[in-house]
The first five atom37 places (N, CA, C, CB, O) and aatype in JSON, in Angstrom:
{
  "aatype": [12, 5, 3, 14, 6, 0, 6, 11, 14, 10, 0, 3, 10, 19, 11, 6, 9, 12, 15, 0, 19, 16, 0, 6, 3, 16, 12, 14, 15, 16, 9, 14, 19, 10, 15, 19, 0, 0, 7, 3, 5, 0, 7, 0, 6, 0, 14],
  "atom_mask": [
    [1, 1, 1, 1, 1],
    [1, 1, 1, 1, 1],
    [1, 1, 1, 1, 1],
    [1, 1, 1, 1, 1],
    [1, 1, 1, 1, 1],
    [1, 1, 1, 1, 1],
    [1, 1, 1, 1, 1],
    [1, 1, 1, 1, 1],
    [1, 1, 1, 1, 1],
    [1, 1, 1, 1, 1],
    [1, 1, 1, 1, 1],
    [1, 1, 1, 1, 1],
    [1, 1, 1, 1, 1],
    [1, 1, 1, 1, 1],
    [1, 1, 1, 1, 1],
    [1, 1, 1, 1, 1],
    [1, 1, 1, 1, 1],
    [1, 1, 1, 1, 1],
    [1, 1, 1, 1, 1],
    [1, 1, 1, 1, 1],
    [1, 1, 1, 1, 1],
    [1, 1, 1, 1, 1],
    [1, 1, 1, 1, 1],
    [1, 1, 1, 1, 1],
    [1, 1, 1, 1, 1],
    [1, 1, 1, 1, 1],
    [1, 1, 1, 1, 1],
    [1, 1, 1, 1, 1],
    [1, 1, 1, 1, 1],
    [1, 1, 1, 1, 1],
    [1, 1, 1, 1, 1],
    [1, 1, 1, 1, 1],
    [1, 1, 1, 1, 1],
    [1, 1, 1, 1, 1],
    [1, 1, 1, 1, 1],
    [1, 1, 1, 1, 1],
    [1, 1, 1, 1, 1],
    [1, 1, 1, 1, 1],
    [1, 1, 1, 0, 1],
    [1, 1, 1, 1, 1],
    [1, 1, 1, 1, 1],
    [1, 1, 1, 1, 1],
    [1, 1, 1, 0, 1],
    [1, 1, 1, 1, 1],
    [1, 1, 1, 1, 1],
    [1, 1, 1, 1, 1],
    [1, 1, 1, 1, 1]
  ],
  "atom_positions": [
    [[4.78, 22.35, -13.58], [5.1, 21.87, -12.23], [3.81, 21.54, -11.47], [5.93, 22.94, -11.45], [2.78, 22.21, -11.62]],
    [[3.91, 20.5, -10.65], [2.74, 20.13, -9.84], [2.61, 21.05, -8.64], [2.85, 18.66, -9.38], [3.59, 21.61, -8.15]],
    [[1.39, 21.19, -8.18], [1.13, 22.0, -7.0], [1.67, 21.26, -5.77], [-0.4, 22.29, -6.84], [1.25, 20.13, -5.5]],
    [[2.6, 21.87, -5.03], [3.17, 21.19, -3.84], [2.1, 20.75, -2.86], [4.15, 22.11, -3.13], [2.26, 19.74, -2.18]],
    [[1.01, 21.51, -2.78], [-0.08, 21.15, -1.86], [-0.72, 19.83, -2.27], [-1.14, 22.26, -1.83], [-1.22, 19.09, -1.42]],
    [[-0.7, 19.52, -3.57], [-1.31, 18.28, -4.05], [-0.51, 17.07, -3.57], [-1.4, 18.28, -5.6], [-1.06, 15.99, -3.37]],
    [[0.8, 17.26, -3.39], [1.65, 16.14, -2.96], [1.67, 16.0, -1.44], [3.08, 16.34, -3.47], [2.12, 14.98, -0.91]],
    [[1.19, 17.0, -0.74], [1.26, 17.0, 0.73], [0.52, 15.8, 1.35], [0.68, 18.3, 1.28], [1.1, 15.11, 2.18]],
    [[-0.73, 15.54, 0.97], [-1.43, 14.39, 1.57], [-0.69, 13.08, 1.33], [-2.85, 14.29, 1.02], [-0.64, 12.23, 2.22]],
    [[-0.13, 12.91, 0.14], [0.6, 11.68, -0.16], [1.82, 11.56, 0.75], [1.03, 11.65, -1.65], [2.11, 10.49, 1.28]],
    [[2.53, 12.66, 0.93], [3.7, 12.65, 1.81], [3.28, 12.31, 3.23], [4.42, 14.02, 1.77], [3.96, 11.55, 3.93]],
    [[2.15, 12.87, 3.66], [1.66, 12.58, 5.02], [1.3, 11.1, 5.14], [0.44, 13.45, 5.36], [1.57, 10.47, 6.16]],
    [[0.69, 10.56, 4.09], [0.3, 9.15, 4.11], [1.55, 8.27, 4.2], [-0.53, 8.79, 2.86], [1.57, 7.3, 4.96]],
    [[2.57, 8.6, 3.41], [3.83, 7.85, 3.45], [4.42, 7.91, 4.86], [4.84, 8.39, 2.4], [4.92, 6.91, 5.38]],
    [[4.37, 9.1, 5.46], [4.9, 9.25, 6.83], [4.15, 8.34, 7.79], [4.82, 10.72, 7.3], [4.74, 7.7, 8.66]],
    [[2.82, 8.3, 7.64], [2.01, 7.46, 8.53], [2.37, 5.99, 8.34], [0.51, 7.68, 8.26], [2.49, 5.25, 9.32]],
    [[2.52, 5.58, 7.08], [2.86, 4.18, 6.8], [4.23, 3.85, 7.39], [2.84, 3.89, 5.27], [4.4, 2.82, 8.05]],
    [[5.2, 4.71, 7.16], [6.55, 4.47, 7.68], [6.53, 4.45, 9.21], [7.53, 5.56, 7.18], [7.22, 3.64, 9.83]],
    [[5.73, 5.32, 9.81], [5.62, 5.33, 11.27], [5.01, 4.03, 11.76], [4.77, 6.54, 11.74], [5.45, 3.47, 12.77]],
    [[4.01, 3.54, 11.04], [3.36, 2.29, 11.43], [4.33, 1.13, 11.3], [2.1, 2.04, 10.57], [4.39, 0.26, 12.16]],
    [[5.11, 1.12, 10.21], [6.08, 0.04, 10.01], [7.16, 0.11, 11.09], [6.72, 0.14, 8.59], [7.58, -0.92, 11.61]],
    [[7.59, 1.31, 11.41], [8.61, 1.49, 12.46], [8.06, 1.06, 13.81], [9.09, 2.95, 12.51], [8.77, 0.48, 14.63]],
    [[6.79, 1.35, 14.04], [6.17, 1.04, 15.33], [5.83, -0.45, 15.45], [4.91, 1.87, 15.51], [5.48, -0.92, 16.53]],
    [[5.93, -1.18, 14.35], [5.56, -2.6, 14.37], [6.35, -3.37, 15.43], [5.8, -3.23, 12.98], [5.83, -4.29, 16.05]],
    [[7.61, -2.98, 15.63], [8.45, -3.67, 16.61], [7.91, -3.51, 18.03], [9.9, -3.15, 16.54], [7.98, -4.43, 18.84]],
    [[7.38, -2.34, 18.33], [6.91, -2.07, 19.7], [5.4, -2.19, 19.83], [7.36, -0.69, 20.13], [4.89, -2.43, 20.92]],
    [[4.68, -2.02, 18.72], [3.22, -2.06, 18.75], [2.68, -2.93, 17.61], [2.63, -0.64, 18.65], [2.13, -2.41, 16.65]],
    [[2.83, -4.26, 17.71], [2.36, -5.15, 16.64], [0.86, -5.02, 16.39], [2.69, -6.59, 16.98], [0.38, -5.37, 15.31]],
    [[0.12, -4.54, 17.38], [-1.34, -4.45, 17.26], [-1.76, -3.45, 16.18], [-1.96, -4.07, 18.6], [-2.9, -3.47, 15.73]],
    [[-0.85, -2.56, 15.78], [-1.22, -1.56, 14.77], [-1.37, -2.21, 13.4], [-0.16, -0.45, 14.71], [-2.13, -1.72, 12.56]],
    [[-0.67, -3.31, 13.16], [-0.71, -3.93, 11.84], [-2.09, -4.53, 11.54], [0.37, -5.01, 11.73], [-2.63, -4.28, 10.47]],
    [[-2.66, -5.33, 12.46], [-4.02, -5.84, 12.19], [-5.02, -4.71, 11.98], [-4.49, -6.73, 13.34], [-5.93, -4.83, 11.15]],
    [[-4.87, -3.63, 12.71], [-5.78, -2.48, 12.56], [-5.66, -1.92, 11.15], [-5.48, -1.38, 13.61], [-6.67, -1.63, 10.5]],
    [[-4.42, -1.76, 10.68], [-4.22, -1.24, 9.32], [-4.77, -2.23, 8.3], [-2.72, -0.97, 9.06], [-5.35, -1.81, 7.3]],
    [[-4.59, -3.52, 8.54], [-5.09, -4.53, 7.61], [-6.61, -4.48, 7.53], [-4.63, -5.93, 8.04], [-7.18, -4.56, 6.45]],
    [[-7.26, -4.33, 8.68], [-8.72, -4.25, 8.71], [-9.18, -3.0, 7.98], [-9.24, -4.24, 10.17], [-10.14, -3.04, 7.21]],
    [[-8.49, -1.88, 8.22], [-8.87, -0.62, 7.56], [-8.7, -0.77, 6.05], [-8.01, 0.56, 8.09], [-9.56, -0.31, 5.29]],
    [[-7.61, -1.39, 5.61], [-7.38, -1.58, 4.18], [-8.44, -2.52, 3.6], [-5.97, -2.13, 3.92], [-8.92, -2.3, 2.49]],
    [[-8.78, -3.56, 4.35], [-9.8, -4.5, 3.89], [-11.15, -3.83, 3.75], [0.0, 0.0, 0.0], [-11.88, -4.08, 2.78]],
    [[-11.5, -2.98, 4.72], [-12.77, -2.26, 4.65], [-12.79, -1.34, 3.43], [-13.02, -1.45, 5.93], [-13.81, -1.24, 2.74]],
    [[-11.67, -0.68, 3.18], [-11.6, 0.24, 2.05], [-11.72, -0.54, 0.74], [-10.28, 1.07, 2.08], [-12.45, -0.12, -0.17]],
    [[-11.01, -1.67, 0.63], [-11.06, -2.47, -0.59], [-12.47, -3.01, -0.79], [-10.05, -3.63, -0.52], [-12.98, -3.05, -1.91]],
    [[-13.11, -3.42, 0.31], [-14.47, -3.94, 0.22], [-15.45, -2.88, -0.24], [0.0, 0.0, 0.0], [-16.38, -3.15, -1.0]],
    [[-15.22, -1.65, 0.21], [-16.12, -0.55, -0.16], [-15.96, -0.21, -1.64], [-15.85, 0.69, 0.71], [-16.9, 0.25, -2.28]],
    [[-14.75, -0.43, -2.17], [-14.49, -0.1, -3.57], [-14.95, -1.21, -4.5], [-13.01, 0.19, -3.78], [-15.08, -0.99, -5.71]],
    [[-15.19, -2.4, -3.96], [-15.61, -3.52, -4.81], [-17.01, -3.26, -5.37], [-15.59, -4.85, -4.01], [-17.84, -2.64, -4.7]],
    [[-17.25, -3.72, -6.58], [-18.57, -3.5, -7.2], [-19.68, -4.26, -6.48], [-18.54, -3.92, -8.65], [-20.84, -4.18, -6.88]]
  ]
}
């Protein structure tokens, strides 16, 4: 069995994503912020 604590961060991340998607209707500005954050992370991982 996997350690439940190991799955906790993933569950929290999913909650954050779902919250962001839900908030898109009232706060569209969160999406560009998430896109920029994802772009920065992808850029940092690039060789």
